[in-house]
Structures are given as structure tokens and as C-alpha cells.
N, C-alpha and C positions, 0 to 999 in steps of 0.2 A: 083549269085546263089539266088534263091528264093525257098520257100516251097509253092507248089500249092496243094490244098486239094480238092478232089471230096467230097464235104461236104454234099451232099444230105442225105446220111445215114452213116455218119462217127462218130463213137464214138472216144473218145480220142482227140478231138479238143483242149482241155485245155492243154493236155500233149504236143501236137505239138507246141502250142504257147509258153509254158514254155521253151522248147528247143530253139525255135527261138529267144525269148527275151534274153536268156542267151548268144546268139551268134550274136545278132543284125542282124537278117535275116528277110527279108520281108516275110509275109505270105499272100497268096491270097486264099480265100475260094470261090469256085464256087458252087452255088446251083440254082435250078429252082424256079420259082415264087411260087411254092407250099410249100416251106420251108422258114421259117423266122429265120434268124440267126442274132445274135448280138455279136459284139466283140469290146473290147476296143483297141485291138492290130491289128488284121487282117483286111485286106481289104476284104469286102464281095462283090462279083460280082454275080448279079442275071441274069439268062438267061431265055428265054422263056421255058415254059414247052413243052415237046415233047420227042419222042423216042431218046435217046442218045444225047440230046442237050447239057447237061453239059459235057459229054465225048468229044464231038467234039470240044467244046470251049477250053477245057483243051489241047487237042492234038494240036490245032492250036496255042495256046499261049506258050506252053512249049519251053524252050531254053536249050542249052547244059549246063550241070551241075546243072540244077534245080532238086529239089527233089519233086516227085509227090506222094501223099498219095491217094491210090485208092484200092477198092476191086475188080475192074474189070480187069481180066487178059488181055483182048483185049487192054484196055487203057495202061496197064503196058507194053505190048509188043511194042506198038507204041512209048511210052515214051523212052524205051530202044533204039529203033531205032534212036531216035533223040539225042543219047549220053547224056541222062539225067538219073536220078536215080528214081527207083520206089519202094515203100514200101506199105504194106497193113496196115490197122488200128490196126491189132494185132501185128504189128512189124516185120512181115516176109518180108525180102528183096527179091524183084524179081531181077533176073539177067539172063544173057544169058545162064547160065547153067540149070536153072529150068523153064524158061518161056514156052518152047515148051512142056514140060511134063504137065505143068498146063493147057495149052490150050487144049492139047489132052484129059486130064481127064475131062475138062469141056465139050468137045465134046461128050465123052462117056456118061456122066451123062445126057446131053440133049437128046441124042439118047435113053437112057433107059427110061427117063420120057415120051418121045413121044410114046414109046412102052408100056406105062402103068405101068412101074415099079416105085416104090417109092424110092427116094434117101434120104439120111440122112439130117437132118436140121443142120444149123450151131450151134456150141457149144456156150454156154453163155460166155460173156466176163469175164475175170478173172483179178485179180491183177497182175498175171504173164504176161498177155497180155499188161497191162499198162506199166509194167517195161520193157518189151521187146521193145515196141514201143519207149519209151524214150531213151533207150540205143542205139537202132539201128538208130534212127533219128540222134543222136549225132555222131554215127559212120559214117553215110553218109555225114554229115556236114564236119567232119574232112577229109574224103576222097575227097570231092569236093574242099575243101580249099587247098589241097595239089597239085591240078592240075593247 
């Protein structure tokens, strides 16, 4: 098991590393060449800049029981298909019960935007988001270790 992070726009990297360090789990953070990341613990893998280049690299690298941190529902769906776990940076766990709904809602929002409608902006990150991320990363680590 590893924790793989779509790190281009991922708040909470230190929280992810804290949980990983406590459980001696490898962390790999993927970013494109436009993002400079530094970590004393995680391995940073830089990929070329381009449409979905980080997403595709993650999808190709993920293995069964890995934990992937991503905001992208499409990446999460593909990760779940590979029998791995997916969680967003605010700590919400993606699973087979919610991913289809999330993908459908994303589709509806994109359709509305193409039609000229405005959609809501993401809410600001809160301390509750940090707590949820930490708690649920630990929950996924425990779940993956039981298998």
C-alpha cells in the first residue's frame, strides 16, 4: 500500500504525510513541471505539463490497495476500478456507492456552464476539512491493512 497524491492543487499535503509517517507508508506526490513541491518525506514525481498528464500518470501507476488523494472524480472512478481507494483533499471518501452520482453531477454542471449558467465556487478550506482528511486517511489505511 502507498499513498499517491494528485499534488498539483492539493491542500492538506502535510496532513497526508503526518498520517503516512505515523503508519510507515510511502507517499508519492505527482505534479507537473509548473508546480514546485518540496518534501522531506514524500517522493515527488514531476511529469510534463499537459492536459491530464498527472491524472494519466497516476492512473497508470496505481495498484490494488493504494490510497489516491485527488479532487478529480474521473481519476477517482478509475482508481476504484483498480481496487484501490480514493479520497478527496477535504477528506471525503469516494466509493462505488457515490462515484456515479458525483460523475453525473459533474456532467450536469459542465452542461450548465456550457449553456451560460454560473455554478457555485468551491467553499474555502476549513479546520473541519483538515480533521476529516486526517481521520479518513487513517480509516482507509486501516481498511487496506486488514485485507
